[in-house]
Structure formats: C-alpha cells, structure tokens
C-alpha angles and dihedrals in degrees: 000000000000130000123311095260093054091046092053091047091051089047094052089050090057098049121086121259090249095056114138127224087254091055091052094047092050092051091046090053093047089049093051092046091052090047093053091044090054095048089049092050089052091048103038102025129232141269124247114244095247092051088050092051092051093049092050093045091054089048092048092047093057 
C-alpha cells in the first residue's frame, strides 16, 4: 500500500477542498484502523463468512 506519508498524501488528494481538521483526523483514524485490521488478518488469519455468521448468531441469541 505504500508508506504512511504516501498514503496520507493520497488521502488528502481525495478529500474535498473544504475538509475540516476533524474530517482529516477522522479519515486518518479510519485509514489506520483498516491498516491494523489488514495486518492482523495477515498475521492471525481470518474467519470464513459462515463461521462468523454462526458466532454472531450465538452472541445475538444470548
């Protein structure tokens, strides 16, 4: 995905000209969380859709 500086520059290019500091901070927060999630999925693996549905169903039934 590139280095963080490149990712931030790309993000800023996509935001509208009237984006506030809060808008920028929110998008940076989301970008960081997505990156962390992708790294975690690579290192720890993922769960199949059917298994996730089963887990969620059990949780919601409680």
